[in-house]
SEKE-839438 format. One record per atom (N, C-alpha, C, O): x, y, z. Coordinates in steps of 0.2 Angstrom, whole numbers, padded with zeros to 4 digits, always signed. Each point is the difference from the previous one (the first is absolute). Example, Ala and Ser with C-alpha at 12.3 -4.5 7.8 and 13.67 -1.06 7.14 Angstrom:
<rs>
+0066-0028+0039
-0004+0006+0000
+0004+0006+0000
+0005-0001+0003
-0007+0006-0007
+0004+0006+0001
-0004+0005+0003
+0003+0006+0001
</rs>
This chain:
<rs>
-0010+0009-0118
-0006+0002-0004
-0004+0005+0003
-0002+0000+0006
+0001+0006-0009
-0004+0005+0002
-0007-0001-0002
-0002-0005-0004
-0003+0010+0006
-0007-0001-0002
-0001+0000-0007
-0004-0004-0003
+0007+0008-0001
-0001+0001-0007
+0003-0007-0004
-0004-0002-0004
+0009+0000+0007
+0003-0007-0003
-0005-0005+0001
-0001-0005-0004
-0002+0005+0010
-0005-0005+0002
-0006+0000-0005
-0003-0005-0002
+0001+0011+0001
-0006+0001-0004
+0001-0002-0007
-0004-0004-0003
+0010+0005+0000
+0002-0002-0006
+0001-0008-0001
-0003-0003-0005
+0005+0000+0010
+0001-0007+0001
-0007-0004+0000
-0001-0004-0004
-0003+0007+0008
-0007-0003+0001
-0004+0001-0007
-0003-0005-0002
+0004+0011-0001
-0004+0001-0006
+0002-0004-0005
-0004-0003-0004
+0011+0001+0003
+0002-0004-0005
-0002-0007+0001
-0001-0004-0005
+0002+0002+0011
-0002-0007+0002
-0007-0002-0001
-0002-0005-0002
-0003+0010+0004
-0007-0001+0000
-0003+0002-0007
-0006-0002-0001
+0010+0006-0003
-0003+0002-0007
-0005+0005+0001
-0005+0000-0003
+0006+0005+0008
-0005+0005+0002
+0004+0007-0001
+0006+0000+0001
-0010+0005-0001
+0003+0007-0001
+0003+0002+0006
-0002-0002+0006
+0007+0006-0006
+0004+0002+0006
-0004+0004+0004
+0000+0000+0006
-0005+0004-0009
-0004+0004+0004
-0005-0004+0004
-0002+0002+0006
-0001-0007-0008
-0004-0005+0003
+0004-0003+0006
-0003-0001+0006
+0009-0001-0007
+0004-0003+0005
+0001+0005+0005
+0000-0002+0006
+0002+0008-0007
+0002+0005+0005
-0006+0001+0004
+0001+0001+0006
-0007+0000-0009
-0006+0001+0004
-0001-0006+0005
-0002+0001+0006
+0003-0007-0008
-0001-0006+0004
+0005+0000+0005
-0002-0001+0006
+0008+0002-0007
+0005+0000+0005
-0001+0006+0005
+0000-0002+0006
-0002+0008-0008
-0002+0005+0005
-0005-0002+0004
+0000+0002+0006
-0006-0005-0009
-0005-0002+0004
+0001-0005+0005
-0002+0000+0006
+0006-0005-0008
+0002-0005+0005
+0004+0003+0006
-0001-0002+0006
+0006+0006-0008
+0005+0003+0006
-0005+0005+0004
+0001-0001+0006
-0005+0004-0009
-0005+0005+0004
-0004-0004+0005
-0001+0002+0006
-0002-0008-0009
-0004-0004+0004
+0003-0003+0006
-0002+0000+0006
+0008-0003-0007
+0004-0003+0005
+0002+0005+0005
-0001-0001+0006
+0003+0007-0008
+0002+0006+0005
-0006+0002+0004
+0000+0001+0006
-0006-0001-0009
-0006+0002+0004
-0002-0005+0005
-0002+0002+0005
+0002-0008-0007
-0002-0006+0004
+0005+0000+0006
-0002-0001+0006
+0008+0001-0007
+0005+0000+0005
+0000+0006+0005
+0000-0001+0006
-0001+0007-0009
-0001+0006+0004
-0007-0001+0005
+0000+0003+0005
-0005-0007-0008
-0006-0001+0004
+0001-0005+0006
-0005-0002+0003
+0011-0001-0003
+0001-0005+0005
-0001-0007-0002
+0000-0005+0004
-0001+0004-0011
-0002-0007-0003
+0006-0003-0003
+0005+0004-0001
-0004-0011+0001
+0005-0003-0004
-0002-0001-0007
-0006-0001-0001
+0011+0000-0003
-0002-0001-0007
+0005-0006-0002
+0006+0000+0000
-0009-0006-0001
+0003-0006-0001
+0000-0002-0008
-0006-0001-0002
+0011+0000-0001
+0000-0002-0007
+0004-0007+0000
+0006-0001+0001
-0010-0004-0001
+0002-0007+0001
+0006-0001-0005
-0001+0001-0006
+0007-0004+0008
+0005-0001-0004
+0005+0005+0000
+0006-0001-0002
-0008+0008+0003
+0004+0005-0001
+0002+0003+0007
+0006+0000+0002
-0011+0002+0002
+0002+0002+0007
-0006+0004+0003
-0006+0000-0003
+0007+0002+0009
-0005+0003+0004
+0002+0007+0003
+0006+0001+0002
-0010+0004-0004
+0001+0007+0002
-0004+0001+0007
-0006-0002+0000
+0009+0005+0005
-0003+0001+0006
+0003+0006+0004
+0004+0004-0003
-0007-0002+0008
+0002+0005+0004
+0004-0002+0007
-0002-0005+0003
+0007+0008-0001
+0004-0002+0006
+0001+0006+0004
-0002+0006-0002
+0004-0007+0008
+0001+0005+0005
+0007+0001+0002
+0003-0005+0001
+0000+0011-0001
+0006+0001+0003
+0000+0004+0006
-0003+0005+0001
+0005-0008+0005
+0000+0003+0006
+0004+0006+0001
+0005+0001-0004
-0007+0004+0008
+0004+0006+0002
+0007-0003+0003
+0000-0005+0003
+0005+0009-0005
+0006-0002+0003
+0005+0006+0000
-0002+0006-0002
+0007-0006+0006
+0005+0005+0001
+0005-0001-0006
+0002-0005-0002
+0001+0011+0000
+0005+0000-0006
+0005+0006+0002
-0001+0003+0005
+0005-0002-0010
+0005+0005+0001
+0000+0004-0007
+0000-0003-0005
+0001+0010+0006
+0001+0004-0006
+0007-0001-0003
+0004+0001+0004
-0004-0004-0010
+0007-0001-0002
+0005+0006-0001
+0006-0001+0001
-0009+0007-0002
+0005+0005+0000
+0002+0003+0007
+0005+0003+0000
-0010-0003+0005
+0002+0003+0006
+0001-0005+0005
+0003+0001+0006
-0005-0007-0007
+0001-0006+0006
-0006+0001+0005
+0000-0004+0005
-0004+0009-0006
-0005+0001+0005
-0005-0005+0000
-0002-0003-0005
-0001+0000+0011
-0005-0005+0001
-0006+0003-0002
-0002+0006+0002
-0002-0010-0006
-0007+0002-0003
-0005-0005+0001
+0002-0006+0000
-0008+0007+0001
-0005-0005+0000
-0003-0001-0007
-0002+0005-0003
+0002-0011+0001
-0003-0001-0007
-0007-0003+0001
-0001-0005+0004
-0004+0008-0007
-0007-0001+0002
-0002-0007-0003
+0003-0003-0005
-0008+0000+0007
-0003-0007-0003
-0002+0002-0006
-0003+0006-0002
+0003-0011-0003
-0003+0001-0007
-0002-0007-0002
+0001-0005+0002
-0006+0006-0007
-0002-0006-0004
+0004-0001-0006
+0003+0005-0003
-0002-0011+0001
+0005-0002-0005
-0004-0004-0005
-0005-0003+0002
+0007+0002-0008
-0003-0005-0005
+0005-0006+0000
+0006+0001+0000
-0009-0007+0001
+0003-0006+0000
-0002-0004-0007
-0005+0000-0002
+0010-0003+0000
-0001-0005-0006
+0003-0006+0002
+0006-0001+0001
-0010-0004-0002
+0002-0007+0002
+0000-0004-0007
-0005-0001-0003
+0011-0001+0001
+0000-0003-0007
-0003-0007+0000
+0000-0004+0005
-0004+0002-0010
-0003-0006-0001
+0005-0006-0002
+0005+0001-0002
-0007-0007+0003
+0004-0006-0001
+0002+0000-0007
+0006-0001-0002
-0011+0001-0003
+0002+0000-0007
+0005+0005-0002
+0004-0002-0004
-0005+0008+0006
+0004+0005-0002
+0007-0001+0003
+0005+0001-0003
-0004-0003+0009
+0006-0002+0004
+0004-0005-0004
+0006+0000-0001
-0010-0006-0001
+0003-0005-0004
+0002+0002-0006
+0006-0002-0003
-0009+0006-0001
+0002+0003-0006
+0006+0004+0000
+0005-0001-0004
-0004+0005+0009
+0006+0004+0001
+0006-0005+0002
+0005+0001-0003
-0006-0006+0007
+0005-0005+0002
+0002-0004-0006
+0006-0003+0000
-0010+0002-0005
+0002-0004-0006
+0004+0004-0005
+0004-0003-0003
-0005+0009+0003
+0004+0004-0005
+0007+0001+0002
+0004+0003-0004
</rs>
């Protein structure tokens, strides 16, 4: 399911216009992204928790030349699935 299909599904289930649903989804995604970028976690009970993680610097290899390279440390986005969501997926 892509974003447009999600918008259509939510609009039909909620009985709301597609434009209202699109604005809402965009606002939710933007808010989550801004909060995680600021170093905060976003917890949606039953769904999951968005947070920030750290990836340490490490050595790697250039796949085309085989040359050793250093890969810099980086921040990553972590998502931990909630129990209700996990249970729903396992029931299906």
